[in-house]
N, C-alpha and C positions, 0 to 999 in steps of 0.2 A: 436598540436594535429590535425590530419586530420579530415575531416568531417566523414569519415568512422569509425574512432576510436571513435569519439564522439557519433555517432549513436549506435555503439555497447555498449558503456558505458550507454547511455540513455536506451537502451533496457534492459540491465542487471539490472539497477536500477529500472525499471518499472515493472519487472516481479512479484514482490510481490504485487504491486498495481493492476496489471492485475488479479492475482489470487483472490484477495479480491473482485475485481469488479465482477468477474464471480460468486463468492459466493453471493454477494449482489443481483445480477441478478437472481440467483436461488431462493432467498427468497422473492422477491417482485413480487406481482401479478398486482398491479395497478401502474399508473404513470411511465410507462416503460421509456419513453424518458426523463422525468424529473429526474428520478433516474440515468439514464446513464449520463446525463449532469452534475448532481451533483457529481457523482463519477469522471468523467473526469476532471472537473474543480478543485475540491478540491485536488484530488491526483496529478494532474499536477502541481498545485501551490505549494503544499508541496514538491514535488520532485524537483521543480525549486528553491524554497526558501532555502531549507536545504543545498545544496552545496554552495550557496552564504553565508550563515551563517558560514559554515565550513571554507570557504575561508577567511572570515573576522576574524575568531578566529585564523586562521593560526596555525603554528606548536607549539606555546607556550602551547596550551591547548589540543593538540591531544591525549596525553596519558590519560587525564582525561575523555575525551569523549569516546574514544575507550574502556575504562574499563567498561563502563556502558551501551552503546548503545544496546547491545544484551539483557541485562536484561530488559530494558525498553520495547523493542519490544516483548519479551516473555511474560511479565506480562500483557501488554495492549491487545495483540492479544489473549492470553489465557483467560483473563477475558471476553472479548467480545465473544469468542467462547463458553465458558461455559454458558454464559447468553443465547446465541442462543439455545444451547442444552437443557438447563433447561426450557426455555420458548417455547419449540416446540410443546406443546400440544394445549390446548384450546386457549391460547393467540394468536396463529397464525391465528386461525379461526376468532377471534374477530377483530384483527387489520388488517387483510387482507395482512399481511406481509409488513407493511409500513417501509420505510427506513427513519430514522431521520437524520437531519443535524448534530446533535451532534455526533451520531454514526460514520458518515462518517468523521467528523473532527478527532476523535480519531483514526480511521483506517488510515487516511491520515498521521497523525503524526507517528503512529507506524510503518507504512511501509516505511517511509522516513528517519528514524533515521540514517540508514547506509549511506545515502547520505551526511551527515555531514563529514564523513571520506573522501568521494570522494572530497568534497570541499577543505579539508585540503590538499589532494594530489594535487589538481589543483593549490593551492597556492605554494606548493613546486616545482611544475613543471613549474610554470609561465604561466599557461593556462589562457586565457582570460575568466573571469567568467561570464560576462554579456551574451555573445553569447552562452556559454556552458549551463548556467542555463536556458536560454530561450529555447534552443533546447531540453534540458531534459524535461522541462515543457510541451512542445508541444507533444513530443513523448509519454510521460506518459499519457497525457490527451486523446490522440487518442486511445492508447491501452486500457486504462481504460474504455472509452466509449464503445469500441468494446467488451471488456470482459464482461461488464454488459449486453449488448444486447445478447451476446452469452449465458451467464448463464440464462437469462430470457427466451430465446428460449427453453431451456431444462427444465425449472422449472415445467412445466406441467407433464412431465414424472416422476418426483420424488414426486410430490404432497406434502403430509404432511411430508415427510422425508427431504425436501429441507433444512429446518432450522438445522436439525441434521447434514446433510452432510456439510452444510456451516460452522457450528460451529467446526466440526472436521477439516475442511480445514484450518480455521483460526488458530486453535491450532497447526496444523502441520506446518504452515508457521512460527509461532512464534518459534517452536522447531527447524526448519531448520535454521533460523537466529541465534538462540542461538548456535546450533551445529557448524555452520560455523565459529563463532567467538571464540569458546572455544575448540572444539575437533579437527577441521580440519584446524587449523591455519598453 
């Protein structure tokens, strides 16, 4: 696999993480750089680790993973999105729109489940996983950091509606992943 093909793969895998990072940036008012670093590092690590896990599992378990990955992403992102929408009133004012480590971990896992299948594909194609996973990790980390900062830049324009918009975006990402794996195969 050429570096250009790997870059395109990394960008494709990181788009969900980028969108969730934008959403997180929209909802956070304080600790801007800390939140951007947290999103970049966690999303990057998940996007790098998941293909390695998929590679290790190999083709023996591909059908089992592919059967459920879209359901996992839909449920996790839907749950987080609904919580953001339901908690968009007074809670946002009290918390100042803080982003928790646990929430970012769940988001990182949910947005990287599809990378398991990529790792399985890499195993089938004989692609070197260490270089590929590291490259995917770095690309995702950079895009997620930038996405958070971009979302944060526009958070003031949305004010109290940011959590609602963010929740709707997360639900839409979950639905997109689900539709890609069930309807548009």
